C-alpha positions in Angstrom: -5.1 5.7 -30.4 -7.8 8.2 -30.5 -10.4 5.7 -31.2 -9.2 3.5 -28.4 -9.5 6.7 -26.1 -13.2 6.7 -27.3 -13.5 3.0 -26.2 -14.0 1.8 -29.7 -13.3 -1.8 -29.4 -12.3 -2.8 -32.7 -9.4 -0.4 -32.8 -8.4 -1.8 -29.5 -8.5 -5.5 -30.9 -6.6 -4.2 -33.9 -3.9 -2.7 -31.4 -4.0 -6.1 -29.5 -3.4 -8.2 -32.7 -0.6 -5.9 -33.8 1.3 -6.0 -30.7 0.6 -9.1 -28.7 3.0 -11.5 -30.2 5.9 -8.8 -30.0 4.9 -7.9 -26.2 4.8 -11.4 -25.5 8.3 -12.4 -27.1 9.9 -9.4 -25.6 8.6 -10.4 -22.0 9.2 -14.4 -22.8 13.1 -13.5 -23.8 13.4 -11.9 -20.3 11.4 -14.3 -18.1 9.5 -17.7 -18.2 6.8 -18.5 -20.5 3.9 -18.5 -17.6 5.4 -15.1 -16.4 5.5 -13.8 -20.0 1.9 -15.0 -20.4 0.7 -13.2 -17.4 2.5 -10.1 -17.9 1.3 -9.7 -21.5 -2.2 -9.9 -20.5 -1.6 -7.6 -17.9 0.2 -5.1 -20.1 -2.8 -5.0 -22.4 -5.3 -4.6 -19.7 -3.1 -1.6 -18.5 -2.8 -0.2 -22.2 -6.6 -0.4 -22.2 -7.4 1.1 -18.7 -4.6 3.8 -19.3 -5.3 4.7 -22.9 -6.9 8.2 -22.0 -3.5 9.1 -20.5 -1.4 8.2 -23.8 0.0 11.3 -25.4 0.9 11.2 -29.2 4.3 12.8 -28.3 5.7 9.3 -29.2 5.0 6.2 -30.9 2.2 3.8 -29.4 4.7 0.9 -29.8 7.2 2.8 -27.4 4.3 3.2 -24.9 3.3 -0.4 -24.8 6.8 -1.4 -24.7 7.4 0.8 -21.6 4.2 -0.6 -19.7 5.6 -3.9 -20.6 9.0 -3.3 -19.3 7.7 -1.6 -16.0 5.5 -4.7 -15.5 8.6 -6.8 -15.8 10.5 -4.6 -13.5 7.7 -4.8 -10.8 7.9 -8.7 -11.2 11.4 -9.1 -10.8 11.2 -6.9 -7.8 8.6 -9.2 -6.2 10.4 -12.4 -7.1 13.8 -11.1 -5.7 12.1 -10.2 -2.6 10.5 -13.7 -2.1 14.0 -15.0 -3.1 15.8 -12.8 -0.5 13.3 -14.1 2.1 14.0 -17.7 1.3 17.6 -17.3 1.3 17.3 -15.9 4.8 15.2 -18.7 6.0 17.5 -21.3 4.5 20.6 -19.6 6.3 18.6 -19.4 9.5 17.7 -23.1 9.6 20.2 -25.6 8.7 19.4 -29.2 7.4 20.3 -30.2 10.9 17.6 -28.0 12.6 15.1 -29.1 10.2 15.8 -32.8 10.9 15.7 -31.9 14.6 12.3 -30.3 14.3 10.9 -33.4 12.6 12.3 -35.6 15.4 11.1 -33.3 17.8 7.5 -33.6 16.2 7.7 -37.3 15.7 8.3 -37.4 19.7 5.6 -35.3 20.4 3.2 -37.3 18.2 4.2 -40.5 20.1 3.4 -38.6 23.4 0.1 -37.6 22.1 -0.9 -41.1 21.7 -2.3 -41.0 25.4 -4.7 -38.1 24.4 -8.2 -38.8 23.3 -8.8 -39.0 19.6 -10.4 -35.5 19.5 -7.8 -33.8 21.4 -5.1 -35.2 19.4 -6.8 -34.3 16.1 -7.4 -30.6 17.4 -3.7 -30.4 18.3 -2.7 -31.8 14.9 -5.2 -29.4 12.9 -3.8 -26.4 14.8 0.2 -27.1 15.0 0.6 -29.5 12.0 -1.6 -28.3 9.6 -1.4 -24.7 10.9 -5.2 -24.0 10.7 -6.4 -20.8 12.5 -9.4 -21.3 14.8 -11.8 -20.3 12.0 -10.7 -23.2 10.0 -10.6 -25.4 12.8 -14.3 -24.4 13.9 -15.3 -25.2 10.2 -13.8 -28.5 10.3 -15.3 -29.6 13.7 -18.7 -27.9 12.8 -18.4 -25.4 15.7 -17.8 -21.7 16.3 -14.0 -20.2 16.6 -14.5 -19.2 20.3 -15.2 -23.0 20.9 -12.3 -24.1 18.7 -10.0 -21.8 20.7 -11.5 -23.3 23.8 -11.1 -26.8 22.6 -7.3 -26.3 21.6 -6.4 -24.6 25.1 -8.2 -27.5 26.9 -6.3 -30.0 24.4 -3.0 -28.2 25.3 -3.7 -28.6 29.1 -4.1 -32.1 28.7 -1.3 -32.6 26.9 0.9 -30.4 29.0 -0.4 -32.6 32.0 0.6 -35.7 30.5 4.0 -34.5 29.9 4.5 -33.3 33.2 3.4 -36.8 34.5 5.5 -38.4 32.3 8.7 -36.3 33.2 8.0 -37.0 37.0 8.1 -40.7 36.4 
């Protein structure tokens, strides 16, 4: 480990060769192959970056496994947070809500048939594709301020069409 601390690449390569498959198999037993590959790579990056902090009080293997375990725990935390939010989202919106939203969108698309092609495209980019004004500007070869104005005008026009349709 002293050679690694002195940035001796050959010593790091030897350590890598000795522990790579052991760390990978340890992580793969507790996660997917893809996650294990990423975490194994990150583990050895950390070993290299933190080699100066290693103390000879305990075995190198224990130190490397501790790094791998901590990376795995971090991954589990991130993953459980994503799952928690996804479950909350699913609870908030039932299938009926999603179907209703799709039906509403289809009705809006039908109502947008009276808009000119450019206004319709702008509204679809903004509200269906979820583009921000910067992305719309790039798509339309303009600047973000103008893209914001174009969206605003298209919305006003669309709103006026809807109001006229409601009064009939």
